[in-house]
N, C-alpha and C positions, 0 to 999 in steps of 0.2 A: 316086932321086926325092927332091926336096926341096920343102919347103913352109914357109910361115910367115905371119906377120902382124905388123903394127905397132900398138902401143898408144900412144895419144897422150892424156895427161891435162892438161886446161887448168885451171890453178889459178884459184880465184875469190877466196879470201881468203888472206891471208898467215898461214897457221897452220903448226904445226911439221910436220904430216904432208906438206903440199905442198912445204915447203922440203927435207924429207928425201928426197922422191922426185921432185925436179925432173928428175933424170936420166931419168926414165921418160917424158918428152915424146916421145922418138923412140927406142924400143927395138925391135930386130928379133930375134926369136928363131926360129932355124932348127933344126929337128929332124924326123927321119922320123916321129916320133909326133905325134899332134895337140898343138898347143901348149896350155899351160896358163898362165893369168894367175897370177902370184904372189899369195899371200894378202894380203900387205901392200898391193900396188897395189889389190887388190879392196876392202879395208877402207878404204883412203884414198879411193877413188872413192865409196863408199857414205857415208862421212862428209861428203864434199863435196856430194853430192846432198842430204843432210839439212840442211846449212848453208844451201843454196839455198832449201830449203823453208821454213825457219823464221826466217831472218834477212833483213830487207829490205836492199836495196842502199843505198849512200851517197846516191845521187840521191834515192831515195824517202824516206829519212831526212830530208833537206834539205826536200823538198817538204812533208812532213808538219809539220815544224817551222815552215815559212813559213806554212802554212795556219792553224796554231794561233795564231801570232803575229798574223795578220791578223784572226782572229776576236776575239782579245782586244782588239786595237786598236779594232775596230769596236765592241765592247761598251762600251769606255771612252768613245768618242766619243758613242754614243747615250745613255749615262748622263749625260754632261755636258750634252748638248742637252736631255734631259728635265728636268734640274734648271733649266737656264736658262729653260725655258718653263714651269716650275711657278708656282704662286701664291706660293710662299715668296720666289721671286726677283723676279717680275714685279710683283705688286700693290704692294709698297712703292715700287718704282721709278715705277709709274703714278700712285700717290698724290702722290709728289713732283712729278711732271710736271703733274698736274691742279692742284696747289696753288701752283705756281710760276708765277703770273700777274701781270703788272704791274697797278698800281693804276688805278682808273677803269673806267668801262663800256667805253669804246672806246679802244684804244691801237694806232695805226697802225703803231708800230715793232715790234710783236710779230710774231715770225716762227716761233713754235711751232705745234704742231698744234692744230686746233680742240678745244674741250672734248668735243663729241660724239664725236670719234674716240677720245679717251683713255677716255671714260666707256664707250663700247662695248667696249673691251678689257677694262675692269674687270668689266663685266657677263658677260663671256664665262666668267669663272671662277665666277659664281654664289655659292653658299654658301661655297666655298673662300676667298673674299676677305673674309668677315666678320670673322674675327679680326684681320686687319691693318687693316681699316677702323675697328674699334672701338679698336684700340690707337692708331692715329693721332689719333682723335677724343679720347681720354682724355689724351693728352699735353699738349694745349692749346697747341700750337706752330704751328697751322695758320693760314694767313692766309685761307683760304676754306673753313671748316668746314661752310658750308652745302651745298657740293657733295658732301662726304663724307657728310653726313646723307642727301642724296638717294640716293646709291649704296647706302646701308644699306637703304633701302626697295626699291630695284630688285633686291637680292640674294634677296629672298623667303625669308630665313632667319629662323626664329622667335627666334633668339638676339639679334636686333636689336631686339625689341619693347620690352624693358624700357629700354634706352639711349634709344630714340626717344621713349618716353613721358616720360622725365626731361627731355628737351629741350624739351617743351612748357612747362616751368616756367622756361625761361631768361629772363633780363632783356632779351635781344636779340630783337626782333620778327622780324627776318629768320631767325634760327635757329629760332624757334618756328613760323614759317610753313613753313620747310623741313622741320621735324620732322612737322608735319601732313601735308604733301604726301607725305612718305616713308611714313607710316603708311597712307595711302591707296594707295600702291604696294604696300606690304607685304600689305595685304588681310586682316589678321588681325582677326577680330571681337572679340577680347579688348581691342582698343584703342577700341572704340565708347564706352564709359562715360567714359574719360579725354577723348575728343574732345567728347562732349556737355557736359561741364563747362567747356569753352572757348568756348561759343557766346555767352556774355554778355560777352565781352571787347570793349574799346573799339576795339581796332586793326582797322580794316576789312580790311586785307590778311591779317591772321591769321585772322579770322572767315571770310573767303572761302575761305582754304585749308582750314580746318576743315570747312566746308560741303562742299566739293569732295571731301575725303577721306572724309566720311561717304557720299556718293553713290558713291565708287569702292568702298568696302568692301561695300556692298549689304546692310546690315542693316536690316531693315524696322522694328526698334524705334526707329530714329532718325527716323521720318517725322514724329511730332507736334512734335518740337523744330524740325525744318527747316520745318515749316508756319509755326511761330511766327516764325521768322527771315524767312520770305516775307512776312508780314503786318506786322512791326513795324520792320525795319531799313530803312536808306537804300537808294536805288536801285542803289548800287555792289554790295550784297550780294544783294539780291532776285533779280536775274537769275540769279546762281549757285545761289541756293536753288532756283529753278524748274528749272534744269538737273539739279541733284542728285535732286530729286524725279522727274524723267523717267528718270534712270538707275535709281532704285529701282523705278520702274513699279508703285507701290502705289495701288490704286484708292481708297484713303481720302484721297488727296490731290487727287482730282479737283475737289471743290468749291472748295478754295483756289486751285488753278490756274485755274479758271473765273472766279473773282472777280478774280484779277490780270489775266487776259485782258480782262476787261470794264471794269475801273475803274483799272487802273494807268496813271499819267500818263507813264510812260517806255515808249517804243516797243520798246526792246530787251528790257525785262522782259516785255512783252506777247508779243513774238515768241518769247521762251524759254518762256513759259507754253504757247503754241500747240504748240511743238515737243515739250514734255514730255507734253502730252496725246496727241499722235500716238504717242508711244512707249508710253504706257500702253494706248491702244487700247480705251478704254471707250466703248461706243455711247451711253451716257448723256450724253457731252460733245458730241454732234453739234449740238444746238440752239445752244450757246454758240460752237462753231467756225463754224457757219453764219453767225452774226451777225458774227463776227470777219472773215469774208470781205468785209465792207463797211467795214473799218477804214480810217482816213485814211492809214495807212502802207502802201505797197505790199509792204514786207517782212513785215509782220504778215499781210496778205491772203494772200501766198504761203505763208507757214508754216501758216496755218489751212487753206488748201485742201489742202496736202500732208498735214496731219494727218487731214483728213476722208477722203482717199483711203486712208490706213492704217486708218481705222475701217471703211471699207467703203462710203463715199459718194463717188461720182465726179463728180456734177453740182452741187456746191455753189455753184460761182461763178455759176450762173444762177438761183439761188433769191432 
């Protein structure tokens, strides 16, 4: 009676045990007794199984390394993109683009982006753009500082308050008017006292910007001074004063607005007074608005009728 079996050991790694027992790939042991696997072969097989369990294959090692390399490359690319889109990189470039405009109001040869597109990109960064706007303004090398001043107001950043108030004392009327408009955009009530001190200036464009800014800020403490502007200044400013009083919507200005609606010789000032009274919505203004529905100007009549509807009277035109 003969019997036996074959033991086949497949090497996995090049280690000494596998090299030493390579001959055992095909061993046939014949014995009448049950065959026994030599201890060396058993130990070799056990070590090989352990190595399979704890050590990854070469292909797996390559895949893991490629994955880590890809993750690292992706992280670097995203970091570079984040820096490229950050305010530190974009805002100075946008300031240069906004400032790099040819001379004159109209230049048909200009092929750059419109100002509104560049301004929209700067405003997207909000308060993050303020340090770069302030730095460019303090450098004194801008050809269009008025645009930068307006963008400071659009940032809504309180850090822009002091520099904008300082620009109110500039010798350039354009910069002063831009600073007043920027303070109106900023909406900080701490600027009201500085703006009120500018209402007696001689420049109509500057006073107009100051009055408009006071209306935009919405501080009712400015109503008495704006009423004085409505009564005393030229027609160029009176209309803006009426509009500002309408935005403030303070009932203490109703009498002054009714007087302008009744007596002012400029139709656009009367129209602005009617619109302001409609915004205020005081029922006590109804008689004056009803009378204005018979004004010689169709624009004033339409504005008065609309104001009466806002007050709550809908058949003023037939009165």
